[in-house]
Residue, then its C-alpha position, 0 to 999 in steps of 0.5 A: m730225065l734224072k741222069l745218074p752220074n758216073a761212079s768215078p773215084d777221080l780227083a779233080w783240081l779246082s782254081l780256088i783263087p789266083g795262084v791257088r789250086i786245090r785237089v778235091r775228092p768227089v762229093t759223097v753222100a756220107a760227106i754231105i750227111v756228116a757236113r749236115a750233122d756239123a751244121g745241126r750241131v750249130f743249130r742246137a747250141d744253147d745261144a742258137d735262137s738268140d744269135p743272129q748269125t746262127g744260120a751263117k755259122a751253120m753254113s760255115a760249119m757245113v762248108r768247112s766239114l766238106a773242105r776237110f773231106a774233099i781237099t787232098e792236095w793243094e798248090g800255092i799255099g805256104d806259111v809265113d816264110d813262103r814255104p809250102v805246107e801240107v794239107t792238114p785239117e788245121g791247115i784246111d780250116a786256116l784256108m777256109s778262114l780267108w773269105p776268097a778261099y772260102d767263097g771260091f770253094e763254096r761256089l765251085y764245090v759246095g754249091p754244085a754238090l748240093a744243087g746236085e748238078t741240076e744243070k747237067n740233068g736238064 
């Protein structure tokens, strides 16, 4: 039986990597559609057919799009002088350029969103 999720606008904290937490919005259909469109632009690029990394670049575009939508707050992220930085689209892109952060976000947020949390739906 398909179980419908609660329509909760609650934000959740995710421990992304040791010492770093992010606060995220619940995923929405609109966010997924925008993220898929971002991935589609990669596939439609002029060199997409000849680039062996097109699939990886498309997935990266999708993950980054969802990160820009989802992340509203963070802890444990600072500049080169160890001063906390505000959440901005550029800051989120910089965070997602670091493999451990990207991998954690993909595993903890994107994967469950794309899977529709089938584990919870039996």
